[in-house]
Backbone bond lengths (Angstrom), bond angles and torsions (degrees), N, CA, C in turn:
res aa  C-N    CA-C-N  psi(-1)  N-CA   C-N-CA  omega(-1)  CA-C   N-CA-C  phi
1 X - - - 1.480 - - 1.515 111.25 -
2 X 1.358 117.34 -35.29 1.469 119.77 177.05 1.516 110.84 -62.88
3 X 1.349 116.65 -38.51 1.465 120.39 177.88 1.518 110.25 -62.07
4 X 1.349 115.94 -44.15 1.472 119.26 179.74 1.514 112.00 -61.38
5 X 1.327 116.58 -38.31 1.458 119.84 179.26 1.514 111.26 -66.80
6 X 1.321 116.30 -34.46 1.464 119.14 -179.81 1.520 111.86 -66.19
7 X 1.317 118.12 -29.24 1.467 120.31 179.28 1.538 111.36 -97.69
8 X 1.336 115.94 11.58 1.465 119.75 173.43 1.517 115.84 92.94
9 X 1.338 117.73 7.82 1.458 121.09 178.97 1.511 109.64 -102.98
10 X 1.334 116.90 103.98 1.464 120.54 178.85 1.525 109.38 -103.12
11 X 1.321 115.69 -169.41 1.464 120.34 -176.63 1.525 111.05 -58.85
12 X 1.341 116.65 -39.76 1.450 119.21 -178.51 1.532 111.56 -65.90
13 X 1.333 116.79 -39.82 1.466 120.20 177.73 1.526 110.88 -64.80
14 X 1.327 116.49 -37.38 1.482 119.83 176.44 1.520 110.10 -62.62
15 X 1.339 115.76 -42.01 1.474 120.02 177.03 1.515 110.71 -63.38
16 X 1.317 116.89 -38.27 1.462 121.71 -179.38 1.535 110.16 -64.20
17 X 1.345 115.44 -46.49 1.477 119.49 179.60 1.517 109.98 -64.08
18 X 1.349 116.68 -40.66 1.479 120.31 177.96 1.520 110.58 -62.15
19 X 1.349 116.35 -37.75 1.478 120.39 179.18 1.523 110.90 -65.21
20 X 1.337 117.03 -40.31 1.463 121.18 176.30 1.524 110.42 -60.11
21 X 1.335 116.59 -48.03 1.475 121.11 179.26 1.527 111.02 -60.78
22 X 1.329 116.28 -39.37 1.456 120.72 179.54 1.527 110.37 -63.96
23 X 1.341 115.98 -41.28 1.473 119.70 178.98 1.512 112.46 -66.37
24 X 1.342 117.20 -30.55 1.465 121.57 179.11 1.513 112.02 -79.42
25 X 1.345 116.62 -40.03 1.462 120.81 -172.66 1.532 112.51 -94.64
26 X 1.320 117.47 -37.29 1.480 120.96 -178.80 1.526 107.44 -130.70
27 X 1.301 117.32 70.38 1.476 119.05 -177.51 1.528 112.29 -71.90
28 X 1.322 114.70 149.86 1.456 119.14 172.69 1.517 108.85 -75.85
29 X 1.318 117.73 140.45 1.454 121.31 176.81 1.523 109.46 -152.89
30 X 1.309 115.72 164.80 1.461 120.48 179.31 1.515 111.29 62.92
31 X 1.341 114.57 -132.10 1.459 120.89 -178.11 1.527 111.12 -63.16
32 X 1.355 115.76 -37.03 1.456 119.39 178.53 1.518 111.81 -60.14
33 X 1.332 116.69 -40.31 1.472 120.14 178.84 1.512 110.37 -67.42
34 X 1.320 117.10 -39.36 1.471 119.85 177.53 1.529 109.59 -61.78
35 X 1.345 115.57 -45.05 1.464 119.35 178.08 1.511 112.38 -63.02
36 X 1.343 116.54 -39.82 1.449 120.97 178.37 1.531 110.95 -62.68
37 X 1.330 115.83 -39.10 1.453 120.11 178.32 1.522 111.64 -60.37
38 X 1.335 115.23 -42.96 1.484 120.36 179.10 1.522 110.96 -65.35
39 X 1.335 115.71 -45.72 1.471 119.92 -179.77 1.517 111.57 -61.38
40 X 1.346 115.88 -43.12 1.460 120.43 179.36 1.528 110.35 -64.15
41 X 1.328 116.50 -42.34 1.463 120.65 179.15 1.520 111.15 -56.46
42 X 1.331 116.31 -49.51 1.474 120.18 -175.90 1.524 111.80 -74.77
43 X 1.321 117.42 -29.39 1.465 119.58 175.30 1.517 110.89 -64.34
44 X 1.338 115.27 -43.64 1.460 119.24 178.21 1.533 110.65 -67.38
45 X 1.342 117.20 -40.00 1.455 120.77 177.17 1.533 110.79 -59.77
46 X 1.339 115.86 -42.60 1.470 120.55 176.38 1.517 111.59 -61.20
47 X 1.325 115.44 -41.94 1.455 121.01 179.74 1.527 110.74 -57.10
48 X 1.337 116.80 -45.88 1.462 119.66 -177.07 1.537 111.93 -77.60
49 X 1.330 116.78 -23.78 1.474 118.97 171.36 1.535 108.56 -65.03
50 X 1.329 116.38 -43.21 1.467 120.59 179.57 1.542 110.83 -66.33
51 X 1.349 116.18 -38.36 1.459 118.90 175.94 1.527 109.54 -60.38
52 X 1.330 116.55 -44.60 1.466 119.85 -179.55 1.527 112.15 -63.13
53 X 1.338 116.03 -40.20 1.462 119.90 -179.54 1.520 111.63 -70.01
54 X 1.330 116.92 -27.17 1.452 121.54 -176.17 1.518 113.21 -85.57
55 X 1.330 117.73 -30.05 1.450 121.73 -172.72 1.530 112.07 -93.88
56 X 1.324 116.47 133.41 1.471 118.80 176.67 1.525 109.49 -80.30
57 X 1.314 116.42 154.52 1.454 122.73 -173.45 1.527 112.46 -59.67
58 X 1.326 116.78 -33.66 1.477 119.96 -179.87 1.521 111.04 -65.19
59 X 1.355 117.19 -33.64 1.465 120.36 178.73 1.530 109.80 -69.14
60 X 1.333 116.68 -41.26 1.475 119.85 177.61 1.517 110.93 -62.13
61 X 1.339 116.74 -44.24 1.459 120.68 179.16 1.531 110.80 -62.20
62 X 1.334 115.47 -40.54 1.464 120.07 179.53 1.515 111.07 -64.15
63 X 1.347 115.41 -38.48 1.468 119.10 178.46 1.508 112.11 -64.76
64 X 1.322 116.55 -40.56 1.475 121.05 -179.60 1.527 111.37 -71.36
65 X 1.335 115.87 -34.76 1.466 119.97 -176.54 1.531 112.99 -85.81
66 X 1.333 116.15 -0.99 1.470 119.65 178.44 1.534 107.73 -79.20
67 X 1.344 114.97 74.04 1.462 120.26 -172.52 1.530 112.51 -60.94
68 X 1.315 116.13 -35.02 1.469 119.63 -178.47 1.526 110.13 -62.01
69 X 1.304 117.11 -49.04 1.465 120.74 -179.85 1.528 110.22 -67.44
70 X 1.331 117.72 -44.57 1.455 120.83 -178.86 1.533 110.09 -62.46
71 X 1.316 117.23 -39.83 1.459 120.73 179.58 1.526 111.83 -67.11
72 X 1.324 117.15 -41.67 1.464 121.02 178.79 1.521 110.89 -63.83
73 X 1.329 116.91 -41.85 1.461 120.71 -179.93 1.535 110.49 -65.34
74 X 1.315 116.17 -41.94 1.465 120.59 179.32 1.525 110.84 -63.85
75 X 1.331 117.22 -45.04 1.465 120.85 178.57 1.517 112.03 -64.52
76 X 1.336 115.82 -35.48 1.457 119.19 177.94 1.515 110.85 -63.34
77 X 1.347 116.69 -43.53 1.449 121.69 -177.03 1.523 112.93 -69.49
78 X 1.325 116.60 -43.03 1.462 120.13 -169.70 1.523 115.32 -110.65
79 X 1.341 117.12 2.05 1.473 119.15 176.47 1.536 111.64 -129.86
80 X 1.320 115.74 -57.83 1.470 119.90 -175.71 1.514 112.10 -63.32
81 X 1.331 117.13 -51.00 1.469 120.31 -177.44 1.536 111.16 -67.13
82 X 1.349 120.61 -41.95 1.464 118.57 174.54 1.537 113.75 -57.77
83 X 1.333 117.06 -36.38 1.472 119.37 176.66 1.523 110.62 -64.06
84 X 1.348 116.32 -43.32 1.476 119.91 176.76 1.512 110.59 -61.79
85 X 1.345 116.75 -41.30 1.461 121.33 178.99 1.517 111.91 -62.13
86 X 1.320 117.08 -42.40 1.473 121.46 177.72 1.518 111.27 -60.86
87 X 1.315 115.79 -42.69 1.475 120.09 -179.42 1.536 110.56 -64.38
88 X 1.326 116.45 -44.94 1.467 119.51 -179.04 1.526 110.42 -67.51
89 X 1.332 117.69 -37.14 1.469 120.26 178.11 1.515 111.04 -64.18
90 X 1.343 117.12 -37.67 1.462 120.59 179.10 1.533 110.46 -67.88
91 X 1.329 117.87 -36.01 1.447 121.96 -176.97 1.529 111.33 -78.12
92 X 1.353 116.57 -48.91 1.461 120.77 -170.92 1.525 113.75 -102.72
93 X 1.337 117.99 -3.47 1.457 120.70 -178.30 1.513 114.65 -52.20
94 X 1.351 119.69 -46.00 1.463 120.52 -179.81 1.531 113.32 -60.42
95 X 1.334 117.65 -28.59 1.455 121.48 -179.47 1.525 112.11 -83.95
96 X 1.314 116.84 -29.21 1.475 120.64 -175.85 1.528 113.09 -87.96
97 X 1.322 117.32 -28.19 1.441 120.19 -175.07 1.516 111.38 95.28
98 X 1.333 116.26 158.50 1.438 121.45 -171.81 1.520 115.21 -62.05
99 X 1.328 118.14 -46.82 1.456 120.78 -174.49 1.536 111.82 -69.87
100 X 1.342 116.61 -42.59 1.471 119.18 179.17 1.513 110.57 -68.09
101 X 1.338 117.96 -34.99 1.451 121.17 175.44 1.529 111.17 -63.95
102 X 1.325 115.42 -38.32 1.461 120.66 173.82 1.530 110.54 -58.44
103 X 1.352 114.92 -41.97 1.455 119.81 177.08 1.509 112.38 -64.10
104 X 1.315 117.75 -35.71 1.461 121.71 177.18 1.525 111.44 -63.32
105 X 1.348 116.23 -42.67 1.445 120.41 178.09 1.536 110.77 -68.39
106 X 1.320 116.33 -38.20 1.463 120.04 177.52 1.528 110.89 -62.26
107 X 1.338 115.90 -42.08 1.466 121.25 176.36 1.522 110.80 -56.59
108 X 1.339 116.83 -41.03 1.457 121.35 -174.51 1.510 113.30 -63.85
109 X 1.343 118.44 -26.74 1.473 120.37 -174.61 1.536 112.31 -104.41
110 X 1.332 116.99 10.45 1.468 119.54 178.69 1.525 111.56 -76.29
111 X 1.327 117.69 155.56 1.476 120.27 172.85 1.515 111.06 -70.51
112 X 1.314 115.99 169.33 1.468 120.13 179.51 1.537 110.28 -76.70
113 X 1.318 114.97 165.46 1.462 119.63 173.94 1.514 109.51 -66.06
114 X 1.332 116.82 159.66 1.457 120.54 176.40 1.527 108.75 -106.75
115 X 1.348 116.20 -66.76 1.460 120.05 -173.91 1.516 112.84 -58.19
116 X 1.336 116.38 -55.88 1.455 119.11 -171.62 1.532 112.69 -70.25
117 X 1.345 118.15 -37.70 1.458 118.66 -178.00 1.534 111.12 -66.06
118 X 1.323 117.17 -35.87 1.457 120.63 178.28 1.530 110.09 -72.58
119 X 1.328 116.32 -41.77 1.459 119.15 178.32 1.539 110.98 -62.70
120 X 1.335 117.42 -41.49 1.447 119.68 178.53 1.519 111.32 -66.48
121 X 1.337 117.28 -38.02 1.473 120.66 176.23 1.521 110.10 -59.68
122 X 1.333 116.03 -42.39 1.450 120.34 178.94 1.526 111.97 -64.33
123 X 1.339 116.55 -45.55 1.472 120.97 179.48 1.525 110.76 -60.27
124 X 1.341 116.40 -37.70 1.463 121.02 -176.88 1.526 112.52 -81.13
125 X 1.347 118.27 -3.68 1.451 120.32 179.91 1.519 113.16 80.63
126 X 1.352 116.55 27.83 1.448 120.90 -178.69 1.513 113.52 -89.19
127 X 1.323 116.07 -170.09 1.467 123.64 -176.76 1.528 109.44 -85.56
128 X 1.348 116.34 90.49 1.449 120.93 -174.08 1.521 113.35 -63.79
129 X 1.352 120.47 -45.36 1.465 118.99 177.93 1.540 112.81 -55.67
130 X 1.332 116.54 -42.82 1.451 119.51 179.34 1.521 111.45 -66.69
131 X 1.349 116.45 -35.12 1.470 120.59 178.09 1.515 111.02 -66.10
132 X 1.324 116.94 -40.78 1.473 120.89 177.69 1.523 110.31 -61.14
133 X 1.321 116.97 -44.95 1.455 121.12 178.46 1.520 111.39 -63.34
134 X 1.349 116.87 -48.25 1.458 121.59 -176.40 1.522 112.23 -62.42
135 X 1.341 116.42 -46.76 1.459 120.56 -177.34 1.519 111.97 -68.90
136 X 1.340 116.22 -41.22 1.459 119.78 -178.41 1.541 111.35 -67.28
137 X 1.339 116.06 -45.75 1.464 119.98 179.16 1.534 110.38 -62.78
138 X 1.342 116.51 -40.93 1.463 121.00 -179.86 1.526 110.62 -57.40
139 X 1.346 116.83 -42.71 1.450 120.22 -177.76 1.512 112.86 -76.55
140 X 1.323 116.96 -36.60 1.467 119.81 177.16 1.545 110.30 -61.61
141 X 1.324 115.42 -47.35 1.466 119.23 -179.26 1.525 110.73 -71.71
142 X 1.346 115.98 -33.56 1.453 120.32 -177.20 1.507 115.14 -61.61
143 X 1.333 116.16 -27.47 1.480 119.35 178.49 1.516 110.69 -56.74
144 X 1.342 116.76 -37.46 1.461 120.73 178.66 1.534 112.37 -95.76
145 X 1.338 116.35 -37.96 1.453 120.04 -172.94 1.520 112.71 -74.84
146 X 1.336 118.01 -37.37 1.465 120.47 -179.78 1.532 111.96 -59.11
147 X 1.356 119.01 -51.06 1.485 118.22 177.34 1.536 112.19 -59.93
148 X 1.347 117.14 -34.90 1.471 119.57 179.07 1.536 110.59 -65.18
149 X 1.341 115.75 -41.65 1.457 119.07 178.45 1.524 111.59 -69.21
150 X 1.355 115.80 -34.54 1.473 119.11 175.21 1.521 109.89 -60.43
151 X 1.326 115.56 -45.41 1.473 119.43 179.19 1.527 111.57 -63.14
152 X 1.332 115.36 -36.14 1.474 119.22 -178.97 1.534 111.36 -72.02
153 X 1.334 116.44 -44.88 1.474 120.63 -175.49 1.518 113.56 -81.16
154 X 1.329 116.26 -32.86 1.456 119.01 -169.89 1.521 112.84 -121.69
155 X 1.331 116.85 3.32 1.474 122.01 175.71 1.515 111.21 57.92
156 X 1.344 116.63 41.98 1.457 120.74 176.62 1.523 109.63 -87.22
157 X 1.297 115.27 153.80 1.458 119.88 176.22 1.512 110.92 -72.44
158 X 1.303 117.00 164.92 1.444 121.08 179.02 1.524 110.44 -79.71
159 X 1.326 115.55 99.69 1.458 119.61 177.63 1.510 110.09 -88.53
160 X 1.329 116.46 155.56 1.467 118.71 175.91 1.500 111.15 -70.23
161 X 1.334 118.14 126.23 1.451 123.04 -176.61 1.518 109.99 -103.16
162 X 1.336 115.74 126.93 1.449 121.35 178.91 1.511 110.54 -68.12
163 X 1.326 116.29 141.08 1.453 120.83 176.91 1.537 111.46 -98.38
164 X 1.345 115.76 20.50 1.458 120.05 176.54 1.528 110.98 -59.71
165 X 1.344 116.07 -34.94 1.457 118.99 -178.59 1.536 110.71 -63.59
166 X 1.349 116.51 -38.33 1.456 119.96 177.94 1.521 110.71 -64.78
167 X 1.325 116.24 -43.48 1.461 121.17 179.37 1.518 110.53 -61.99
168 X 1.362 115.79 -42.85 1.451 119.89 -178.97 1.518 111.65 -64.17
169 X 1.350 116.64 -44.22 1.464 119.39 178.35 1.528 110.06 -61.85
170 X 1.327 116.46 -40.59 1.466 119.60 -178.53 1.519 112.03 -64.84
171 X 1.345 116.88 -44.11 1.453 120.47 -174.69 1.522 113.66 -83.54
172 X 1.330 115.99 -31.20 1.477 119.27 -176.42 1.536 112.55 -93.72
173 X 1.330 117.39 -27.11 1.463 120.29 -174.27 1.536 111.95 -112.61
174 X 1.328 115.96 -60.92 1.466 119.64 -171.83 1.518 113.07 -71.30
175 X 1.343 117.64 -45.40 1.465 119.54 -179.21 1.529 112.97 -62.44
176 X 1.359 119.31 -48.95 1.470 118.41 176.97 1.533 112.17 -60.32
177 X 1.351 116.32 -37.45 1.458 119.37 179.19 1.524 111.23 -62.87
178 X 1.355 117.03 -44.36 1.453 121.04 177.91 1.541 111.02 -63.53
179 X 1.331 116.00 -42.26 1.475 119.38 178.14 1.527 110.81 -62.56
180 X 1.334 115.64 -37.86 1.460 119.31 176.53 1.525 111.57 -63.70
181 X 1.353 115.05 -41.09 1.462 118.96 177.08 1.519 111.31 -61.44
182 X 1.338 117.08 -41.50 1.464 120.91 179.43 1.524 111.69 -66.99
183 X 1.339 115.76 -33.49 1.470 120.48 -179.36 1.529 112.80 -84.46
184 X 1.335 116.63 -6.56 1.461 119.86 -175.35 1.526 114.09 -54.93
185 X 1.352 120.44 -41.08 1.470 118.97 179.06 1.529 113.30 -59.87
186 X 1.350 115.98 -27.16 1.470 119.89 -177.37 1.529 112.75 -88.65
187 X 1.344 116.18 -40.32 1.480 118.74 -172.15 1.516 113.62 -122.15
188 X 1.341 117.58 -0.26 1.472 120.75 -176.42 1.521 112.38 -57.49
189 X 1.332 117.20 -44.81 1.466 120.26 -178.15 1.535 111.12 -65.18
190 X 1.340 115.79 -38.13 1.491 119.73 178.44 1.516 110.62 -63.79
191 X 1.338 117.02 -44.27 1.470 121.20 -179.81 1.511 110.96 -63.58
192 X 1.357 116.19 -43.30 1.446 119.61 -179.83 1.526 112.19 -64.76
193 X 1.330 115.92 -33.18 1.475 120.08 -179.98 1.518 111.44 -75.41
194 X 1.329 117.65 -32.24 1.474 122.06 -176.98 1.523 109.11 -109.18
195 X 1.337 117.18 69.01 1.461 121.89 -178.80 1.535 112.16 -64.37
196 X 1.335 115.54 -23.74 1.456 119.71 -179.71 1.530 111.05 -60.75
197 X 1.353 116.36 -31.83 1.458 121.20 179.89 1.546 110.20 -61.86
198 X 1.349 116.04 -48.83 1.456 120.18 178.67 1.521 111.51 -62.99
199 X 1.330 116.30 -38.66 1.460 120.44 179.86 1.531 111.18 -62.89
200 X 1.321 116.46 -42.42 1.472 120.91 178.76 1.531 111.09 -62.23
201 X 1.327 116.20 -43.70 1.470 120.35 180.00 1.518 109.83 -68.79
202 X 1.350 117.81 -40.41 1.474 122.92 175.88 1.519 110.68 -51.59
203 X 1.326 114.87 -59.48 1.459 120.88 -174.32 1.520 112.35 -71.64
204 X 1.327 115.84 -35.39 1.460 119.35 178.72 1.526 111.96 -64.42
205 X 1.328 116.97 -39.96 1.467 119.67 179.50 1.519 111.16 -66.75
206 X 1.339 118.01 -36.36 1.454 121.10 176.89 1.529 110.57 -64.14
207 X 1.320 117.24 -43.32 1.465 120.66 178.72 1.522 111.57 -61.90
208 X 1.324 116.70 -40.08 1.475 120.76 177.75 1.525 110.60 -64.82
209 X 1.325 116.76 -43.67 1.467 120.66 -179.85 1.537 110.21 -62.51
210 X 1.342 116.29 -42.79 1.466 120.41 179.94 1.524 110.92 -63.81
211 X 1.321 117.11 -46.20 1.465 119.78 -178.79 1.528 111.27 -63.25
212 X 1.327 115.79 -40.98 1.462 120.50 179.75 1.530 110.28 -64.72
213 X 1.342 116.95 -41.88 1.479 121.13 -179.08 1.525 111.14 -64.92
214 X 1.341 117.35 -45.77 1.442 120.30 -178.51 1.527 111.26 -71.84
215 X 1.313 117.01 -35.19 1.474 120.01 175.92 1.528 110.85 -62.81
216 X 1.342 115.88 -43.78 1.455 119.90 179.41 1.522 111.21 -61.94
217 X 1.341 115.55 -41.88 1.464 119.14 178.98 1.513 112.73 -63.74
218 X 1.332 116.36 -38.87 1.473 120.95 -178.44 1.509 110.70 -71.11
219 X 1.332 118.04 -48.99 1.463 121.24 -175.88 1.521 113.44 -70.43
220 X 1.346 116.55 -24.58 1.470 119.69 179.32 1.528 112.20 -85.16
221 X 1.326 117.06 -0.74 1.466 119.67 -178.42 1.507 113.10 73.00
222 X 1.345 115.50 30.85 1.451 120.68 -177.61 1.526 112.54 -53.91
223 X 1.346 115.45 -42.67 1.472 119.27 -172.40 1.523 112.87 -76.51
224 X 1.332 118.31 -12.69 1.458 120.39 178.37 1.520 113.22 -109.93
225 X 1.344 116.17 9.04 1.470 119.55 -177.38 1.522 112.49 -70.45
226 X 1.315 116.90 -29.57 1.458 121.06 179.16 1.524 109.19 -134.32
227 X 1.344 119.49 160.95 1.467 121.23 179.35 1.522 112.12 -56.91
228 X 1.336 115.71 152.42 1.464 120.68 -176.13 1.526 112.67 -59.41
229 X 1.320 117.01 -37.60 1.473 119.92 -179.95 1.531 110.45 -64.68
230 X 1.326 115.49 -44.28 1.466 119.01 178.19 1.515 112.05 -67.41
231 X 1.349 115.41 -36.34 1.454 120.18 178.06 1.527 110.84 -64.18
232 X 1.352 115.35 -41.93 1.460 119.67 178.74 1.516 110.32 -64.04
233 X 1.333 116.78 -42.39 1.464 120.32 178.10 1.521 111.01 -62.78
234 X 1.347 116.01 -40.53 1.454 119.96 179.28 1.526 110.81 -63.22
235 X 1.336 117.65 -41.13 1.451 121.33 176.51 1.535 110.40 -57.34
236 X 1.319 116.40 -45.30 1.463 120.78 179.83 1.519 111.21 -61.30
237 X 1.342 116.10 -46.15 1.467 120.48 -179.06 1.524 110.64 -63.38
238 X 1.332 117.46 -41.90 1.463 121.27 179.85 1.516 110.69 -64.15
239 X 1.333 117.17 -41.24 1.457 119.55 178.75 1.532 111.47 -65.34
240 X 1.339 116.17 -36.91 1.458 119.72 175.06 1.534 110.03 -64.59
241 X 1.323 115.38 -43.22 1.477 121.75 178.73 1.526 109.97 -58.26
242 X 1.345 116.32 -48.71 1.450 120.93 -178.31 1.532 111.10 -64.10
243 X 1.330 116.33 -41.91 1.461 120.16 179.54 1.520 111.46 -63.91
244 X 1.335 117.57 -41.37 1.452 121.54 179.52 1.531 111.77 -66.07
245 X 1.338 116.46 -42.84 1.466 118.97 -179.51 1.530 111.30 -66.62
246 X 1.332 116.90 -41.21 1.467 119.57 179.48 1.526 110.72 -68.05
247 X 1.326 116.75 -38.76 1.475 119.64 176.24 1.532 110.59 -63.30
248 X 1.327 116.30 -38.88 1.473 120.71 178.30 1.522 111.04 -63.14
249 X 1.357 116.63 -39.01 1.467 119.78 178.65 1.534 111.71 -67.09
250 X 1.331 116.35 -41.87 1.463 120.46 177.94 1.530 109.82 -63.17
251 X 1.326 117.37 -45.05 1.465 121.88 178.58 1.532 110.93 -62.18
252 X 1.333 116.55 -43.19 1.463 119.82 -179.64 1.500 111.90 -64.11
253 X 1.342 117.10 -41.08 1.456 120.22 179.09 1.521 112.15 -61.62
254 X 1.329 115.65 -39.08 1.459 119.71 178.85 1.526 112.05 -74.85
255 X 1.352 115.73 -39.60 1.466 120.29 -179.07 1.506 111.77 -60.70
256 X 1.350 116.31 -41.31 1.473 120.76 -178.02 1.523 112.58 -94.08
257 X 1.358 115.47 8.39 1.481 122.95 172.09 1.523 111.16 54.93
258 X 1.350 116.26 46.47 1.462 120.63 174.95 1.503 109.64 -74.72
259 X 1.330 117.35 148.29 1.451 119.31 174.40 1.535 109.89 -75.36
260 X 1.332 118.08 168.76 1.456 120.43 -171.99 1.532 113.67 -56.32
261 X 1.335 120.59 -48.63 1.476 119.20 -179.29 1.528 113.31 -56.72
262 X 1.350 116.45 -39.33 1.474 120.14 179.10 1.522 111.84 -73.95
263 X 1.314 117.34 -34.10 1.471 120.30 176.37 1.541 110.13 -63.05
264 X 1.325 115.97 -36.18 1.472 119.50 178.19 1.526 110.31 -64.62
265 X 1.328 117.73 -40.27 1.472 121.32 177.60 1.515 109.98 -61.67
266 X 1.324 116.87 -48.22 1.467 120.69 -178.57 1.522 110.42 -61.31
267 X 1.316 117.07 -38.69 1.462 121.99 -177.81 1.538 110.41 -67.46
268 X 1.329 117.82 -53.99 1.459 120.75 -173.24 1.517 113.43 -79.33
269 X 1.334 118.14 -35.49 1.467 119.58 178.79 1.531 111.53 -85.87
270 X 1.328 117.20 -26.85 1.461 120.24 -178.14 1.506 114.53 -81.58
271 X 1.336 117.16 -31.27 1.465 119.73 -173.16 1.518 114.05 -97.72
272 X 1.328 118.78 -13.84 1.468 121.00 -176.46 1.528 111.81 -91.22
273 X 1.328 114.97 155.62 1.461 121.18 179.66 1.543 108.40 -128.97
274 X 1.319 116.10 141.91 1.450 122.04 -171.64 1.524 113.51 -88.20
275 X 1.315 116.18 117.09 1.467 121.41 172.23 1.522 109.97 -72.12
276 X 1.332 116.32 -37.60 1.471 120.84 -177.35 1.530 111.09 -61.50
277 X 1.335 116.55 -39.41 1.464 119.54 177.16 1.523 112.03 -81.00
278 X 1.348 115.83 -33.83 1.449 120.65 -176.04 1.503 114.87 -64.45
279 X 1.338 116.59 -41.51 1.476 119.36 -176.40 1.529 113.45 -64.74
280 X 1.341 118.99 -49.07 1.471 117.42 178.73 1.527 113.48 -66.60
281 X 1.342 117.05 -35.22 1.459 119.48 178.21 1.528 110.65 -66.34
282 X 1.348 115.93 -41.81 1.478 119.58 179.20 1.525 111.19 -63.48
283 X 1.342 116.94 -40.57 1.464 119.83 -179.70 1.524 111.60 -66.41
284 X 1.354 116.21 -27.28 1.457 119.57 179.18 1.541 112.04 -82.51
285 X 1.320 117.41 -29.51 1.460 121.38 -173.30 1.524 114.32 -92.03
286 X 1.325 117.49 -32.79 1.463 120.29 -169.83 1.530 111.77 -115.49
287 X 1.325 114.88 157.38 1.465 120.73 178.12 1.527 109.99 -62.43
288 X 1.343 115.79 147.10 1.456 121.35 -174.26 1.509 112.51 -58.19
289 X 1.347 117.92 -36.75 1.458 120.11 -176.97 1.513 113.40 -75.61
290 X 1.340 117.61 -6.40 1.465 121.34 179.83 1.525 111.90 -109.13
291 X 1.330 117.56 -14.05 1.459 120.27 -173.10 1.519 111.83 -61.30
292 X 1.341 117.53 -41.53 1.468 120.73 -177.41 1.516 113.09 -55.65
293 X 1.342 116.35 -49.87 1.466 120.48 -179.79 1.523 111.70 -70.85
294 X 1.344 117.07 -33.08 1.466 120.03 -178.69 1.527 111.52 -68.45
295 X 1.347 117.57 -36.79 1.455 119.16 -178.36 1.527 112.38 -84.66
296 X 1.319 118.41 -5.68 1.461 121.12 -179.72 1.542 111.54 -57.76
297 X 1.342 119.92 -47.15 1.467 118.45 177.06 1.522 113.39 -61.07
298 X 1.334 117.19 -34.10 1.467 120.65 178.26 1.515 110.22 -63.80
299 X 1.333 116.86 -45.06 1.459 121.79 -179.12 1.527 110.85 -59.61
300 X 1.341 115.71 -46.74 1.466 119.38 -177.35 1.533 110.51 -68.59
301 X 1.319 117.35 -41.29 1.465 121.52 177.89 1.529 110.12 -62.92
302 X 1.328 115.63 -43.84 1.466 120.56 -179.07 1.513 111.10 -60.38
303 X 1.332 116.74 -48.31 1.450 120.83 179.88 1.529 111.57 -63.20
304 X 1.337 115.71 -41.27 1.476 120.52 -178.75 1.518 111.09 -66.68
305 X 1.343 116.49 -41.67 1.454 118.33 -177.55 1.521 111.57 -67.78
306 X 1.351 117.53 -33.49 1.454 120.22 177.50 1.511 111.18 -63.71
307 X 1.331 116.92 -44.13 1.453 120.99 -179.45 1.522 112.25 -66.75
308 X 1.345 116.05 -46.10 1.469 120.43 -178.19 1.523 109.99 -67.56
309 X 1.315 117.26 -45.92 1.469 120.90 -178.50 1.534 111.54 -65.23
310 X 1.326 117.19 -36.11 1.466 120.30 177.52 1.523 109.80 -61.33
311 X 1.331 116.40 -45.26 1.466 120.18 179.23 1.512 111.93 -65.41
312 X 1.349 116.33 -47.62 1.466 120.30 -176.98 1.505 111.50 -65.60
313 X 1.350 118.06 -42.34 1.458 120.73 -178.52 1.508 112.23 -66.12
314 X 1.336 116.88 -38.57 1.464 120.06 176.59 1.540 110.48 -61.80
315 X 1.313 116.09 -47.33 1.468 120.88 -179.23 1.534 110.65 -63.99
316 X 1.341 116.50 -44.52 1.455 120.31 -179.46 1.523 111.05 -66.01
317 X 1.343 116.69 -38.18 1.452 120.98 179.36 1.515 112.05 -63.13
318 X 1.336 116.21 -41.81 1.466 119.89 178.00 1.514 110.70 -65.23
319 X 1.344 116.29 -42.20 1.469 120.41 178.87 1.519 111.60 -62.87
320 X 1.326 116.29 -39.54 1.459 120.87 179.95 1.518 111.61 -67.58
321 X 1.346 116.81 -40.16 1.466 120.60 177.40 1.530 110.14 -63.35
322 X 1.336 115.78 -40.99 1.464 119.39 178.96 1.532 111.07 -64.40
323 X 1.346 116.28 -41.00 1.449 120.78 178.92 1.526 111.68 -65.17
324 X 1.343 115.60 -40.74 1.467 119.80 177.76 1.524 110.69 -63.94
325 X 1.337 115.28 -39.94 1.458 119.36 179.25 1.520 112.20 -63.98
326 X 1.326 116.13 -42.02 1.460 120.50 178.37 1.525 111.06 -65.29
327 X 1.360 115.45 -38.00 1.460 119.19 178.62 1.510 111.82 -65.24
328 X 1.351 115.80 -42.34 1.457 120.02 178.81 1.524 110.59 -64.48
329 X 1.347 116.65 -39.59 1.456 121.00 178.71 1.530 111.39 -63.82
330 X 1.357 114.90 -43.00 1.454 119.47 178.60 1.532 111.96 -63.25
331 X 1.325 116.14 -40.02 1.466 120.10 178.93 1.506 110.74 -65.64
332 X 1.341 115.96 -39.70 1.454 120.41 179.34 1.509 111.10 -66.19
333 X 1.321 117.00 -38.27 1.464 120.43 178.43 1.524 111.47 -67.27
334 X 1.363 113.30 -39.82 1.475 117.96 -179.34 1.527 110.94 -63.46
335 X 1.329 114.91 -35.63 1.482 118.66 179.31 1.527 111.58 -70.99
């Protein structure tokens, strides 16, 4: 176990890997999947209620008014990553085939994740209020902007887009957060004192999201949708895509001289793509017989980003705690 910790694999990472294996070998399906969906929904709602109870209103306002960070995150999601997606589609399109390449382009114009990107920002010690604003705004705008970008990049017709994603964000993210803010005078001190509670809900919600994603991929026949050679090539392309987007976020944070909490927001909200928003939008925009292959890149990207972000956020969180401890020690010595 000491060896695993030295290479960045702690108890939580072991649980995450075990959750992936469980989703592959014993996926939830039928009634169990329905139940898992409800549990995940309420776990995430609880997480954002706790965020609301923990954060003071001035921090939330500061996160929303941080136009520089919000603008960079928005441009990353809807300009930088689509450009990377176009380049990869031009290079690897002949190897992937038309429909899967279409899925790659569709992936590039999706909004960022909401639940996981904010949870990872929190684990890494980043600016959570700004992450909540960035991820929520990205998804609200994405409901209209993603289909428009699809039409622009892929010449698709204007299909009717469901606003279920907006309703879900409102009821699962924004409403619990507002209720937490309202309850802050009553329970804020308790939440601040018992940080372990938020940490458990943080990590527990990520494990639920991972298990649900891998279970969905297994039960839907994700791994048999295309030939193994094409699937292997797609995995390689997606990993290149993820590496390029994350490198772009790191470079952007340094280029614009963001402080660490804001760099964490740009990294986790700027580089991730939402499966929850992508699936309903895809079903509204594309023919039913093409949706499976089109969402395949989203599924692989989503699973990959969860694993990579879990590892990076854990490592960054430990480094930040160590830095805070050294700063506190230095201040104490100076006094």
